[in-house]
C-alpha positions in Angstrom: -26.4 -3.3 45.9 -24.8 -0.1 44.4 -24.2 -0.8 40.8 -26.0 -1.8 38.0 -23.6 -4.1 36.0 -25.1 -7.3 37.4 -25.1 -11.1 37.4 -24.2 -13.6 40.0 -23.3 -17.3 40.8 -20.4 -18.8 42.8 -17.3 -17.4 43.8 -14.4 -16.7 41.6 -12.0 -13.8 40.4 -14.8 -11.7 41.4 -13.9 -13.1 44.6 -11.8 -10.4 44.8 -15.0 -8.4 45.9 -15.7 -11.0 49.0 -12.2 -11.1 49.7 -12.2 -7.4 50.3 -15.5 -7.3 52.0 -14.0 -10.1 54.6 -11.1 -7.6 55.0 -13.5 -5.0 55.8 -15.2 -6.9 58.5 -18.3 -7.5 56.1 -20.0 -10.1 54.8 -21.6 -10.9 51.4 -25.5 -10.5 51.6 -27.4 -13.7 51.3 -30.5 -13.8 48.6 -32.7 -16.7 48.3 -33.8 -17.8 44.7 -36.0 -20.6 43.8 -35.0 -21.9 40.1 -37.2 -24.0 38.2 -35.7 -26.4 35.6 -36.3 -25.7 31.9 -35.9 -29.2 30.7 -34.3 -32.6 31.7 -31.0 -33.4 30.0 -30.6 -36.3 27.8 -28.8 -39.6 29.4 -25.5 -38.9 26.9 -24.7 -36.0 29.4 -26.0 -36.9 32.7 -22.6 -36.3 34.2 -22.5 -32.5 32.6 -19.9 -30.2 34.1 -18.5 -27.3 32.0 -21.0 -25.4 29.8 -20.3 -22.8 27.0 -22.7 -21.2 24.5 -21.7 -21.1 20.5 -23.3 -21.1 17.4 -26.7 -20.7 19.1 -26.3 -24.1 21.0 -25.1 -25.0 24.4 -22.2 -26.9 24.5 -21.1 -29.4 27.6 -19.1 -32.3 28.5 -19.0 -35.3 31.0 -17.2 -35.5 34.2 -14.4 -38.2 35.0 -14.2 -41.1 32.8 -16.5 -39.9 30.3 -15.2 -39.6 26.7 -13.5 -37.1 25.5 -16.5 -35.3 23.6 -18.1 -32.0 23.6 -21.8 -32.2 23.0 -24.0 -29.6 21.7 -27.5 -29.3 22.8 -30.4 -27.9 20.6 -31.9 -25.1 23.0 -35.3 -25.5 21.9 -35.5 -29.1 23.4 -31.8 -29.5 25.0 -31.2 -32.9 22.9 -27.8 -33.6 21.4 -27.5 -32.1 18.1 -23.7 -32.6 17.4 -20.4 -34.0 18.9 -16.8 -32.9 18.8 -14.3 -35.3 19.7 -10.9 -34.4 21.1 -8.7 -37.2 19.4 -5.3 -36.6 21.3 -7.1 -36.2 24.8 -8.6 -38.4 27.3 -11.1 -37.5 29.9 -9.0 -38.2 33.1 -11.5 -35.7 35.0 -12.8 -32.9 32.9 -14.5 -30.4 35.1 -15.2 -27.0 33.1 -14.8 -25.5 29.6 -14.8 -21.6 28.5 -14.1 -20.1 25.3 -12.5 -16.8 24.3 -12.9 -15.0 20.4 -10.6 -17.8 19.1 -10.5 -21.1 21.0 -12.3 -23.4 23.4 -10.5 -24.6 26.4 -11.1 -27.9 28.1 -10.2 -28.3 32.0 -8.7 -31.7 32.6 -7.8 -30.6 36.5 -10.4 -32.6 38.4 -8.0 -33.6 41.7 -10.3 -35.2 44.6 -7.2 -36.8 45.9 -4.8 -34.1 45.6 -2.0 -36.3 44.2 -2.2 -35.3 40.1 0.9 -34.1 38.5 -0.7 -34.1 35.1 -3.1 -31.2 35.4 -3.7 -30.0 32.0 -6.0 -27.7 29.8 -7.0 -28.9 26.0 -7.8 -26.2 23.5 -8.3 -25.9 19.8 -9.6 -23.0 17.7 -13.4 -22.5 17.8 -13.3 -22.7 13.9 -12.8 -26.0 13.9 -16.5 -26.6 15.2 -18.4 -27.0 11.9 -21.7 -25.6 11.8 -23.4 -29.0 11.7 -22.6 -32.3 11.9 -19.9 -34.5 14.3 -16.1 -33.5 14.0 -12.9 -34.8 15.3 -10.3 -32.2 16.2 -6.6 -32.3 17.6 -5.7 -30.0 20.5 -2.7 -28.3 21.9 -2.5 -28.4 25.8 -1.1 -26.1 28.8 0.4 -28.6 31.2 0.6 -27.0 34.8 0.7 -27.5 38.4 -0.2 -25.2 41.4 2.6 -22.7 42.7 1.7 -23.6 46.5 1.7 -27.4 46.3 4.4 -29.2 47.6 2.6 -32.4 49.0 1.1 -34.6 46.4 0.1 -37.3 49.1 -3.2 -39.0 48.2 -5.6 -37.2 50.7 -9.3 -37.4 49.5 -11.0 -34.2 49.8 -8.9 -33.2 52.8 -6.7 -30.7 51.1 -7.3 -27.4 48.9 -6.1 -28.5 45.5 -8.8 -29.4 43.9 -10.1 -27.6 41.0 -13.5 -27.2 39.0 -13.8 -24.0 37.8 -12.3 -22.0 34.9 -12.7 -18.7 33.2 -11.3 -16.7 30.3 -10.7 -13.1 29.8 -9.0 -11.4 26.9 -5.4 -12.2 28.2 -5.3 -15.2 30.6 -7.1 -17.9 31.9 -8.3 -18.1 35.7 -8.9 -21.3 37.7 -10.7 -21.2 41.2 -9.9 -23.8 43.8 -12.2 -26.0 46.0 -11.3 -25.3 49.7 -12.0 -28.9 50.8 -9.8 -28.3 53.8 -9.9 -24.5 55.0 -13.0 -23.6 53.1 -10.7 -21.1 51.4 -10.8 -20.8 47.6 -8.0 -19.6 45.8 -7.5 -17.9 42.4 -4.7 -19.1 39.8 -3.8 -17.4 36.8 -2.4 -18.8 33.4 -1.3 -17.7 30.2 -2.8 -19.1 27.0 0.6 -20.4 25.8 0.8 -24.3 25.2 3.4 -26.0 27.2 4.5 -26.2 30.9 3.2 -23.7 33.3 3.1 -22.8 36.7 -0.5 -21.5 38.0 0.3 -18.4 40.2 -1.9 -17.4 43.1 -3.7 -14.0 42.6 -6.1 -13.9 45.3 -8.3 -16.0 47.9 -11.7 -15.7 49.1 -14.3 -17.6 51.4 -17.5 -18.6 48.9 -19.0 -20.2 52.1 -19.2 -23.6 50.0 -17.3 -25.3 47.3 -16.9 -23.9 43.9 -17.8 -26.0 41.1 -18.1 -23.6 37.8 -17.7 -20.2 36.6 -18.1 -17.8 33.6 -17.2 -14.1 33.1 -19.4 -11.6 31.1 -17.0 -9.0 29.8 -20.0 -6.8 28.5 -21.6 -6.3 31.8 -18.5 -7.0 34.3 -20.2 -9.8 35.9 -18.2 -12.9 37.2 -20.8 -15.8 38.3 -20.0 -18.9 39.9 -21.5 -22.1 41.0 -21.0 -24.3 43.9 -22.5 -26.3 47.0 -22.4 -26.0 50.4 -20.2 -29.3 51.7 -22.1 -32.4 53.4 -25.8 -31.0 52.8 -25.4 -30.5 49.0 -27.1 -27.1 49.3 -26.2 -25.5 45.8 -25.6 -21.7 45.4 -24.8 -19.0 43.0 -21.9 -16.4 43.6 -21.6 -13.0 41.6 -19.1 -10.5 41.8 -19.9 -7.5 40.3 -17.9 -4.9 38.2 -14.8 -7.5 37.8 -11.9 -6.0 36.0 -8.8 -8.1 35.1 -6.2 -5.3 36.2 -7.9 -5.1 39.7 -7.8 -8.7 40.6 -5.0 -7.7 43.3 -6.5 -4.6 44.2 -9.0 -5.4 46.9 -9.7 -1.8 48.2 -12.0 -1.2 45.1 -14.2 -4.4 45.4 -17.7 -3.0 44.5 -20.4 -5.8 45.4 -21.2 -9.5 45.8 -24.3 -11.7 45.5 -24.8 -14.9 47.3 -27.6 -16.6 46.1 -29.0 -19.6 47.9 -30.8 -22.1 46.1 -33.1 -23.9 48.7 -35.5 -25.6 46.1 -32.8 -28.0 44.6 -31.0 -29.1 47.6 -29.8 -32.6 46.8 -28.5 -31.3 43.1 -24.8 -31.1 42.1 -24.9 -27.9 40.2 -21.5 -27.7 38.4 -22.0 -25.7 35.4 -22.8 -22.1 34.3 -22.4 -19.8 31.0 -23.8 -17.0 29.7 -25.5 -17.2 26.3 -26.3 -13.2 26.0 -25.9 -10.4 27.8 -26.6 -11.1 31.5 -28.2 -14.2 31.1 -27.1 -17.6 31.8 -27.5 -21.2 31.5 -27.2 -23.5 34.6 -26.6 -27.3 34.9 -26.8 -30.1 37.3 -25.5 -33.3 37.0 -27.5 -36.5 37.9 -27.6 -37.4 41.5 -28.6 -40.6 43.0 -32.5 -39.5 43.1 -32.6 -36.4 40.4 -32.1 -36.5 36.6 -29.7 -34.2 35.1 -31.5 -30.9 34.2 -30.9 -27.3 33.0 -32.0 -24.0 34.5 -31.6 -20.3 33.0 -31.4 -17.2 35.0 -31.7 -13.4 33.8 -29.1 -12.0 36.3 -29.5 -8.2 35.3 -33.3 -8.7 35.7 -32.9 -10.0 39.0 -30.4 -7.2 40.2 -32.6 -4.9 38.8 -35.6 -6.1 41.3 -33.2 -6.3 43.9 -32.1 -2.9 43.9 -35.4 -1.6 43.5 -36.7 -3.4 46.5 -33.8 -1.9 48.6 -34.9 1.3 47.2 -38.5 1.2 49.2 
């Protein structure tokens, strides 16, 4: 716990630090956090997956088989107040969404069986979203394959080419895979150019679970990820501090990671995370067989400050 630029949640590019610590024979410290829901989510977004924050609203979408719609939630009551339909898209398996200063990027790359050859990311200008009211937009797309995948046989959850997490930097999009087979997550990089691409591997790490979402806060340098431990459905957050894009391959300079175990919400599948202001995140969990979809929030900067103070005593 050295630096003060903080934040957390599941692994990702920040996984750099995690990867670096493993190489050095160290492990990421485990902390425990009790998250309390701030609201239940409406039935219309029961399969909430990706998240982003824009125009003072929390935006989300449903998982595989849902309509190709982005839903805006009023953060005073978390009811649906706006819908943006992507007219030229289908929701084969939308898993995450992110934004930069210009565009919205929707990741249709869920790949449980490992056999998909139509992975893509839809994107359209943020300016296409009106301040009020529903709208329909037309999106460009990035069609891609993973550079290291050669086997496309159906192998449900027994391979490493599923993906549910994506985040944006100024120059690139990054994807984080789910390590169903080996437990290792790989970090892939794409340009923001439409057309056919190959997602190149830039690093890998062991997040001690399966990564389901990610977001990066350029202002604080915090890369946060959500995930869960396979078989026991134990959610966690993984945070990498002081992430810098140019150091993504430089494991010598990794500064510090946080792994946050969330024992109070075991049984929930936490899939979405996004920053809504400096150091503060919304986190959502989709409906499970026994628990309805809900939203949480966490102030990572405040949490890290308290951890630093605790360690100094």
